[in-house]
MOPAC internal coordinates of N, CA, C and O (Angstrom, degrees):
PM7 1SCF
backbone

  N    0.0000 0     0.00 0     0.00 0    0    0    0
  C    1.4767 1     0.00 0     0.00 0    1    0    0
  C    1.5681 1   113.57 1     0.00 0    2    1    0
  O    1.2310 1   124.62 1   140.26 1    3    2    1
  N    1.4818 1   108.73 1   -39.74 1    3    2    1
  C    1.4586 1   112.91 1  -177.56 1    5    3    2
  C    1.5277 1   113.35 1   -65.74 1    6    5    3
  O    1.2310 1   121.21 1   147.49 1    7    6    5
  N    1.3884 1   115.29 1   -32.51 1    7    6    5
  C    1.5384 1   115.06 1  -179.48 1    9    7    6
  C    1.4699 1   108.87 1   -69.98 1   10    9    7
  O    1.2310 1   119.55 1   145.60 1   11   10    9
  N    1.3337 1   118.46 1   -34.40 1   11   10    9
  C    1.5049 1   123.96 1   175.42 1   13   11   10
  C    1.5171 1   110.89 1   -59.78 1   14   13   11
  O    1.2310 1   120.27 1   131.22 1   15   14   13
  N    1.2252 1   117.09 1   -48.78 1   15   14   13
  C    1.4677 1   120.03 1   179.83 1   17   15   14
  C    1.6116 1   111.14 1   -66.16 1   18   17   15
  O    1.2310 1   122.31 1   143.86 1   19   18   17
  N    1.2625 1   113.18 1   -36.14 1   19   18   17
  C    1.5219 1   114.91 1  -176.76 1   21   19   18
  C    1.5331 1   108.02 1   -70.78 1   22   21   19
  O    1.2310 1   117.24 1   142.64 1   23   22   21
  N    1.2375 1   122.86 1   -37.36 1   23   22   21
  C    1.4960 1   131.54 1   179.78 1   25   23   22
  C    1.5598 1   106.24 1   -61.78 1   26   25   23
  O    1.2310 1   121.09 1   127.03 1   27   26   25
  N    1.2952 1   115.52 1   -52.97 1   27   26   25
  C    1.4261 1   117.80 1   179.48 1   29   27   26
  C    1.5407 1   113.02 1   -62.29 1   30   29   27
  O    1.2310 1   118.90 1   133.85 1   31   30   29
  N    1.3110 1   119.71 1   -46.15 1   31   30   29
  C    1.3418 1   126.42 1  -177.36 1   33   31   30
  C    1.6068 1   114.15 1   -62.91 1   34   33   31
  O    1.2310 1   123.17 1   138.96 1   35   34   33
  N    1.3514 1   111.52 1   -41.04 1   35   34   33
  C    1.3738 1   115.39 1   176.28 1   37   35   34
  C    1.5662 1   117.07 1   -69.20 1   38   37   35
  O    1.2310 1   120.44 1   154.42 1   39   38   37
  N    1.3691 1   116.76 1   -25.58 1   39   38   37
  C    1.4818 1   121.85 1   172.74 1   41   39   38
  C    1.5366 1   110.90 1   -69.36 1   42   41   39
  O    1.2310 1   120.68 1   151.37 1   43   42   41
  N    1.3908 1   116.31 1   -28.63 1   43   42   41
  C    1.4262 1   120.81 1  -175.66 1   45   43   42
  C    1.5760 1   117.46 1   -81.86 1   46   45   43
  O    1.2310 1   120.13 1   146.55 1   47   46   45
  N    1.3602 1   117.36 1   -33.45 1   47   46   45
  C    1.4104 1   122.17 1  -161.10 1   49   47   46
  C    1.6237 1   106.07 1  -100.75 1   50   49   47
  O    1.2310 1   124.17 1   -15.10 1   51   50   49
  N    1.3051 1   109.60 1   164.90 1   51   50   49
  C    1.5118 1   119.51 1   179.65 1   53   51   50
  C    1.6244 1   110.36 1   -81.57 1   54   53   51
  O    1.2310 1   123.04 1   148.21 1   55   54   53
  N    1.3576 1   111.78 1   -31.79 1   55   54   53
  C    1.4893 1   113.71 1  -178.22 1   57   55   54
  C    1.6267 1   105.87 1  -115.54 1   58   57   55
  O    1.2310 1   120.35 1   -93.09 1   59   58   57
  N    1.3616 1   116.94 1    86.91 1   59   58   57
  C    1.3621 1   118.79 1  -179.48 1   61   59   58
  C    1.5349 1   116.81 1   -67.39 1   62   61   59
  O    1.2310 1   122.10 1   159.67 1   63   62   61
  N    1.3578 1   113.58 1   -20.33 1   63   62   61
  C    1.4788 1   116.95 1   177.09 1   65   63   62
  C    1.5639 1   114.69 1   -72.17 1   66   65   63
  O    1.2310 1   120.77 1   157.98 1   67   66   65
  N    1.2319 1   116.14 1   -22.02 1   67   66   65
  C    1.4813 1   120.05 1   175.14 1   69   67   66
  C    1.4434 1   117.09 1   -84.18 1   70   69   67
  O    1.2310 1   118.14 1  -177.85 1   71   70   69
  N    1.3154 1   121.16 1     2.15 1   71   70   69
  C    1.5013 1   125.36 1   178.76 1   73   71   70
  C    1.4369 1   109.45 1   -77.22 1   74   73   71
  O    1.2310 1   119.94 1   -58.86 1   75   74   73
  N    1.4164 1   117.72 1   121.14 1   75   74   73
  C    1.4901 1   121.63 1  -179.01 1   77   75   74
  C    1.5137 1   107.08 1  -125.94 1   78   77   75
  O    1.2310 1   121.91 1   -52.31 1   79   78   77
  N    1.2580 1   113.95 1   127.69 1   79   78   77
  C    1.5002 1   121.19 1   178.88 1   81   79   78
  C    1.5658 1   111.91 1  -115.83 1   82   81   79
  O    1.2310 1   121.81 1   -49.12 1   83   82   81
  N    1.2502 1   114.14 1   130.88 1   83   82   81
  C    1.5157 1   116.50 1  -177.79 1   85   83   82
  C    1.5823 1   105.14 1  -129.94 1   86   85   83
  O    1.2310 1   123.74 1   -49.83 1   87   86   85
  N    1.2619 1   110.42 1   130.17 1   87   86   85
  C    1.5019 1   121.13 1  -178.94 1   89   87   86
  C    1.4545 1   115.63 1  -109.82 1   90   89   87
  O    1.2310 1   120.85 1   -54.67 1   91   90   89
  N    1.4243 1   115.98 1   125.33 1   91   90   89
  C    1.4015 1   116.68 1   176.72 1   93   91   90
  C    1.3560 1   106.79 1  -120.54 1   94   93   91
  O    1.2310 1   119.19 1   -55.70 1   95   94   93
  N    1.4054 1   119.14 1   124.30 1   95   94   93
  C    1.4138 1   129.19 1  -172.62 1   97   95   94
  C    1.5176 1   112.44 1   -99.21 1   98   97   95
  O    1.2310 1   121.22 1   -53.68 1   99   98   97
  N    1.3736 1   115.27 1   126.32 1   99   98   97
  C    1.4721 1   115.35 1   173.03 1  101   99   98
  C    1.6078 1   108.49 1  -115.32 1  102  101   99
  O    1.2310 1   120.95 1    12.34 1  103  102  101
  N    1.2740 1   115.79 1  -167.66 1  103  102  101
  C    1.4407 1   119.49 1  -178.83 1  105  103  102
  C    1.5415 1   113.39 1   -66.07 1  106  105  103
  O    1.2310 1   119.83 1   134.01 1  107  106  105
  N    1.3410 1   117.94 1   -45.99 1  107  106  105
  C    1.3702 1   121.09 1   179.79 1  109  107  106
  C    1.5369 1   117.50 1  -119.29 1  110  109  107
  O    1.2310 1   123.54 1  -178.86 1  111  110  109
  N    1.4027 1   110.81 1     1.14 1  111  110  109
  C    1.4825 1   111.52 1   180.00 1  113  111  110
  C    1.4606 1   111.80 1  -146.65 1  114  113  111
  O    1.2310 1   118.91 1   -15.58 1  115  114  113
  N    1.2750 1   119.69 1   164.42 1  115  114  113
  C    1.4413 1   129.41 1  -179.44 1  117  115  114
  C    1.5006 1   109.63 1  -125.24 1  118  117  115
  O    1.2310 1   120.71 1   -55.30 1  119  118  117
  N    1.2480 1   116.24 1   124.70 1  119  118  117
  C    1.5322 1   116.24 1   172.38 1  121  119  118
  C    1.5940 1   107.89 1  -104.48 1  122  121  119
  O    1.2310 1   122.39 1   -51.25 1  123  122  121
  N    1.2940 1   113.04 1   128.75 1  123  122  121
  C    1.4240 1   121.44 1  -176.69 1  125  123  122
  C    1.5807 1   105.57 1  -114.47 1  126  125  123
  O    1.2310 1   121.31 1   -65.18 1  127  126  125
  N    1.3282 1   115.09 1   114.82 1  127  126  125
  C    1.4600 1   121.44 1   179.89 1  129  127  126
  C    1.5924 1   107.33 1   -97.67 1  130  129  127
  O    1.2310 1   121.86 1   -48.02 1  131  130  129
  N    1.3197 1   114.05 1   131.98 1  131  130  129
  C    1.4146 1   119.96 1  -177.98 1  133  131  130
  C    1.5773 1   110.44 1  -118.50 1  134  133  131
  O    1.2310 1   120.90 1   -55.17 1  135  134  133
  N    1.2734 1   115.89 1   124.83 1  135  134  133
  C    1.4348 1   117.85 1  -179.29 1  137  135  134
  C    1.5091 1   109.74 1  -123.02 1  138  137  135
  O    1.2310 1   119.17 1   -49.22 1  139  138  137
  N    1.2545 1   119.20 1   130.78 1  139  138  137
  C    1.4601 1   122.16 1   178.16 1  141  139  138
  C    1.5487 1   110.30 1  -130.09 1  142  141  139
  O    1.2310 1   120.50 1    -3.95 1  143  142  141
  N    1.2370 1   116.64 1   176.05 1  143  142  141
  C    1.5313 1   120.87 1   178.79 1  145  143  142
  C    1.5355 1   105.36 1   -69.48 1  146  145  143
  O    1.2310 1   123.48 1   -29.04 1  147  146  145
  N    1.3797 1   110.93 1   150.96 1  147  146  145
  C    1.4546 1   113.65 1  -176.10 1  149  147  146
  C    1.4766 1   115.36 1   -62.03 1  150  149  147
  O    1.2310 1   120.90 1   148.66 1  151  150  149
  N    1.3517 1   115.89 1   -31.34 1  151  150  149
  C    1.4617 1   118.71 1   176.60 1  153  151  150
  C    1.5354 1   116.56 1   -70.40 1  154  153  151
  O    1.2310 1   121.78 1   162.38 1  155  154  153
  N    1.2397 1   114.19 1   -17.62 1  155  154  153
  C    1.4512 1   124.30 1   178.23 1  157  155  154
  C    1.4868 1   117.93 1   -93.90 1  158  157  155
  O    1.2310 1   121.94 1   174.13 1  159  158  157
  N    1.3563 1   113.88 1    -5.87 1  159  158  157
  C    1.4729 1   120.71 1  -177.49 1  161  159  158
  C    1.4826 1   114.03 1   -56.09 1  162  161  159
  O    1.2310 1   121.11 1   138.59 1  163  162  161
  N    1.2935 1   115.48 1   -41.41 1  163  162  161
  C    1.5000 1   123.28 1  -177.30 1  165  163  162
  C    1.5543 1   112.83 1   -66.82 1  166  165  163
  O    1.2310 1   121.97 1   144.60 1  167  166  165
  N    1.3569 1   113.83 1   -35.40 1  167  166  165
  C    1.4051 1   117.28 1   177.36 1  169  167  166
  C    1.5179 1   114.66 1   -70.83 1  170  169  167
  O    1.2310 1   119.29 1   146.82 1  171  170  169
  N    1.3015 1   118.96 1   -33.18 1  171  170  169
  C    1.4521 1   120.48 1   174.36 1  173  171  170
  C    1.4838 1   116.20 1   -77.74 1  174  173  171
  O    1.2310 1   120.32 1   152.87 1  175  174  173
  N    1.3574 1   116.98 1   -27.13 1  175  174  173
  C    1.4801 1   122.83 1   176.46 1  177  175  174
  C    1.4777 1   111.39 1   -80.64 1  178  177  175
  O    1.2310 1   120.75 1   129.20 1  179  178  177
  N    1.3772 1   116.18 1   -50.80 1  179  178  177
  C    1.4176 1   124.44 1  -175.85 1  181  179  178
  C    1.4020 1   114.11 1    72.41 1  182  181  179
  O    1.2310 1   120.70 1    -6.18 1  183  182  181
  N    1.3981 1   116.27 1   173.82 1  183  182  181
  C    1.4685 1   120.51 1  -173.39 1  185  183  182
  C    1.5621 1   111.06 1   -67.67 1  186  185  183
  O    1.2310 1   120.25 1   -53.10 1  187  186  185
  N    1.2351 1   117.14 1   126.90 1  187  186  185
  C    1.4301 1   129.31 1  -176.91 1  189  187  186
  C    1.5701 1   107.99 1    50.30 1  190  189  187
  O    1.2310 1   119.93 1  -143.61 1  191  190  189
  N    1.3281 1   117.73 1    36.39 1  191  190  189
  C    1.4413 1   121.07 1   167.34 1  193  191  190
  C    1.5989 1   113.00 1    77.44 1  194  193  191
  O    1.2310 1   120.87 1  -165.91 1  195  194  193
  N    1.2957 1   115.93 1    14.09 1  195  194  193
  C    1.3982 1   121.63 1  -176.38 1  197  195  194
  C    1.4776 1   113.52 1   -59.59 1  198  197  195
  O    1.2310 1   119.00 1   129.51 1  199  198  197
  N    1.3219 1   119.52 1   -50.49 1  199  198  197
  C    1.4411 1   124.68 1  -174.43 1  201  199  198
  C    1.5850 1   108.34 1   -66.20 1  202  201  199
  O    1.2310 1   122.38 1   136.72 1  203  202  201
  N    1.3553 1   113.05 1   -43.28 1  203  202  201
  C    1.4749 1   118.63 1  -179.42 1  205  203  202
  C    1.5599 1   106.85 1   -62.94 1  206  205  203
  O    1.2310 1   120.82 1   140.51 1  207  206  205
  N    1.2415 1   116.04 1   -39.49 1  207  206  205
  C    1.5850 1   114.91 1   178.77 1  209  207  206
  C    1.4824 1   109.66 1   -67.25 1  210  209  207
  O    1.2310 1   120.24 1   144.17 1  211  210  209
  N    1.3911 1   117.15 1   -35.83 1  211  210  209
  C    1.5198 1   115.56 1   177.97 1  213  211  210
  C    1.4941 1   113.12 1   -67.30 1  214  213  211
  O    1.2310 1   123.04 1   142.70 1  215  214  213
  N    1.3352 1   111.77 1   -37.30 1  215  214  213
  C    1.5826 1   112.11 1  -179.11 1  217  215  214
  C    1.4514 1   105.72 1   -62.38 1  218  217  215
  O    1.2310 1   120.55 1   136.14 1  219  218  217
  N    1.3059 1   116.56 1   -43.86 1  219  218  217
  C    1.5877 1   119.96 1  -174.73 1  221  219  218
  C    1.5721 1   111.93 1   -61.13 1  222  221  219
  O    1.2310 1   122.51 1   142.21 1  223  222  221
  N    1.4200 1   112.80 1   -37.79 1  223  222  221
  C    1.3856 1   121.37 1  -179.43 1  225  223  222
  C    1.4980 1   112.93 1   -65.30 1  226  225  223
  O    1.2310 1   121.76 1   135.40 1  227  226  225
  N    1.3784 1   114.23 1   -44.60 1  227  226  225
  C    1.4850 1   120.57 1  -177.28 1  229  227  226
  C    1.6196 1   107.93 1   -68.74 1  230  229  227
  O    1.2310 1   120.39 1   142.10 1  231  230  229
  N    1.2654 1   116.86 1   -37.90 1  231  230  229
  C    1.4642 1   120.20 1  -179.84 1  233  231  230
  C    1.4612 1   111.38 1   -68.60 1  234  233  231
  O    1.2310 1   121.93 1   137.24 1  235  234  233
  N    1.3520 1   113.90 1   -42.76 1  235  234  233
  C    1.5904 1   120.82 1  -176.07 1  237  235  234
  C    1.5904 1   102.72 1   -64.81 1  238  237  235
  O    1.2310 1   118.55 1   140.35 1  239  238  237
  N    1.2917 1   120.37 1   -39.65 1  239  238  237
  C    1.4470 1   124.66 1   176.72 1  241  239  238
  C    1.4106 1   116.04 1   -57.90 1  242  241  239
  O    1.2310 1   119.50 1   137.24 1  243  242  241
  N    1.3307 1   118.55 1   -42.76 1  243  242  241
  C    1.4354 1   131.30 1  -179.39 1  245  243  242
  C    1.5332 1   109.85 1   -70.29 1  246  245  243
  O    1.2310 1   122.08 1   144.18 1  247  246  245
  N    1.3744 1   113.62 1   -35.82 1  247  246  245
  C    1.4562 1   118.96 1  -175.95 1  249  247  246
  C    1.5900 1   115.31 1   -80.22 1  250  249  247
  O    1.2310 1   121.75 1   160.43 1  251  250  249
  N    1.3566 1   114.26 1   -19.57 1  251  250  249
  C    1.5268 1   115.05 1   177.94 1  253  251  250
  C    1.4189 1   115.88 1   -64.98 1  254  253  251
  O    1.2310 1   119.93 1   156.97 1  255  254  253
  N    1.3102 1   117.74 1   -23.03 1  255  254  253
  C    1.4777 1   117.06 1   175.16 1  257  255  254
  C    1.6071 1   116.40 1   -67.77 1  258  257  255
  O    1.2310 1   125.03 1   156.75 1  259  258  257
  N    1.3421 1   107.95 1   -23.25 1  259  258  257
  C    1.4405 1   115.67 1   178.80 1  261  259  258
  C    1.4329 1   112.40 1  -100.21 1  262  261  259
  O    1.2310 1   120.32 1  -172.16 1  263  262  261
  N    1.3794 1   116.99 1     7.84 1  263  262  261
  C    1.4989 1   123.45 1  -177.58 1  265  263  262
  C    1.5877 1   111.90 1    50.98 1  266  265  263
  O    1.2310 1   121.01 1  -137.83 1  267  266  265
  N    1.2566 1   115.68 1    42.17 1  267  266  265
  C    1.4502 1   119.80 1   178.25 1  269  267  266
  C    1.4669 1   107.81 1  -119.81 1  270  269  267
  O    1.2310 1   120.07 1   -24.02 1  271  270  269
  N    1.4105 1   117.47 1   155.98 1  271  270  269
  C    1.3749 1   123.53 1   177.92 1  273  271  270
  C    1.5539 1   109.08 1  -104.50 1  274  273  271
  O    1.2310 1   117.53 1   -56.24 1  275  274  273
  N    1.2975 1   122.31 1   123.76 1  275  274  273
  C    1.4210 1   126.60 1  -175.61 1  277  275  274
  C    1.4538 1   113.79 1  -107.42 1  278  277  275
  O    1.2310 1   117.27 1   -48.84 1  279  278  277
  N    1.2423 1   122.80 1   131.16 1  279  278  277
  C    1.5224 1   129.30 1   173.52 1  281  279  278
  C    1.4844 1   111.26 1  -113.61 1  282  281  279
  O    1.2310 1   120.26 1   -57.75 1  283  282  281
  N    1.2937 1   117.11 1   122.25 1  283  282  281
  C    1.4925 1   115.75 1   178.89 1  285  283  282
  C    1.5001 1   106.16 1  -114.77 1  286  285  283
  O    1.2310 1   124.42 1   -59.81 1  287  286  285
  N    1.3789 1   109.13 1   120.19 1  287  286  285
  C    1.4898 1   123.79 1   179.90 1  289  287  286
  C    1.5223 1   109.85 1  -104.90 1  290  289  287
  O    1.2310 1   119.81 1   -54.51 1  291  290  289
  N    1.3553 1   117.96 1   125.49 1  291  290  289
  C    1.4529 1   119.87 1   175.13 1  293  291  290
  C    1.5629 1   107.01 1   -99.85 1  294  293  291
  O    1.2310 1   121.89 1   -61.12 1  295  294  293
  N    1.3242 1   113.99 1   118.88 1  295  294  293
  C    1.5010 1   121.79 1  -175.34 1  297  295  294
  C    1.5571 1   107.20 1  -101.79 1  298  297  295
  O    1.2310 1   120.10 1   180.00 1  299  298  297

């Protein structure tokens, strides 16, 4: 899941080298932390959070085949 978030985020930002994804796995869920450069934060979140919501939707759809719950946090 972390690799999927990283690929999507790198495609959106101006500084793809500064994209850092950290995965924390639990029993039934996975927390994916996404860190980007401060100037790219708006590009990842989008107007009214639309891009962030779309990223979460895509990752959630990919996680359903593993029967896992994924939480994407943008830090």
